[in-house]
N, C-alpha and C positions, 0 to 999 in steps of 0.2 A: 755116778761119780763125777765130781767137780774138782778140778785141780787148779790151784792158784800159784802163780810164779811171779815173785816180785823182783824188781831190778831198779837201779838208779841211785842207790845209796852211795855214800862216800864221805870224804873229809872236806869240809869247807870252813872258811873263816867267818867270824861274826859279821852279819850283814849280807852274807852270800846267799846263793840260791841253789836249789836242787829240784829236780822233777823225778818223782818216783812213778813206776808203772806196775800195774798188777794185771797180768794176762791170765784170762780164764780159759780153760779147755775141758772137754769131756761132755758138755751139754750146753744148750742155749740158756742164757740167763737174762734175756731181754726184760722179763717181768720180775726180776729178783732185786734184792737190795745188797749193797756192798758197803764196806766201811774200812777205815784206817784206824788202827790202834797203835800205841807205842808203849815201850816198857824200858825204863832205865834200870841199871843194876840196883837191886835192893828195894825197888819201888813196885807199887801195884801197876798192873796194866791200865793204861789210860786211854780213854776215847779221844780221838782226834777229829774225825768227821765221818759222815755217812753219805751215801749216794743211792737214790732210788731211781732205777732205770725208767720206770713209768713216769714220764714228765720231767725226767732229769733233775729231780729235786735234790738239794744238798742241805746238809746240817753240819754245824761246826761247834766244837768246844770253844768256850770263851777265850781260852788261852791262845788260840790260833786264828780267831776271826780277824779278817783284814790282812792276814799274812799268807794263809794257805788257801788254795783253791782246788776243789775236786771236780773232775770232769770225766765223761765216759765216751768211748768210741765203740758203737755197736758193731761196726764193720770189722773191727779188730778184737772184739770181746775183751776190751782193756779199759781199766779204770786208772786215772792218773791223780797224783797229788803234787801240785805245783807249790813249792815252798819258797818264799822270799823273805828277806829281812830275818834270816835265821839267827837264833840266839844260842848261847851255850846250853841253856836249859831245854833246848829242843833235842839235845843229844840223847839217842835211844835207839833200840831196835824197833823198826817200824814194820807192822804186820798188816797184811791185807786179809779181810774176812768177808764171807758171803753167806746169805741165806736166800731161800727161794721165794719168800714173801716179805712184804714190808711189815715192820713191827714198830709200835710206838716206843718200844724199849730198844731202839736202835743204838743207844749209847752203852748198852750192857754187853760185855764180851760173851757171856754164856748163851746168848741168843743166836750166836753164829756157829753153825756146825762145820763150816769149811774155812780153812786157814792156810795162808802161805807160809813159807819157811822163815820169813823175816829178812830185812835188809838193814844194815847198820848205817845210821846217820850220825856223824860226829861233827860238832861245831866247835872250833877252837876259839879261845878268847884272845 
């Protein structure tokens, strides 16, 4: 059993910043992969970025490259999403996801069996 708990969402103005956290518990995941997805009302779930614990490798969607940064803290079993230069189109519920091995399909939601509850990010214009 792996549990994921997200935090850090909120309301910010265009150009503002937020840092989301995803804390994992229940088992060690030092060799696992994690990811951030987001979903706006009426839209498909969208890949944001992925984090591979082995080597701390990161992968990003084109829409967030240069603005979002993913990092991980093994001691805290926590993955972070630092978001800067936020835009109204970034408004969505942000979800943390995890799997126990890396996959080349890291951008596909159905490859992740573990999910957090989601945290709302709202960017006002």
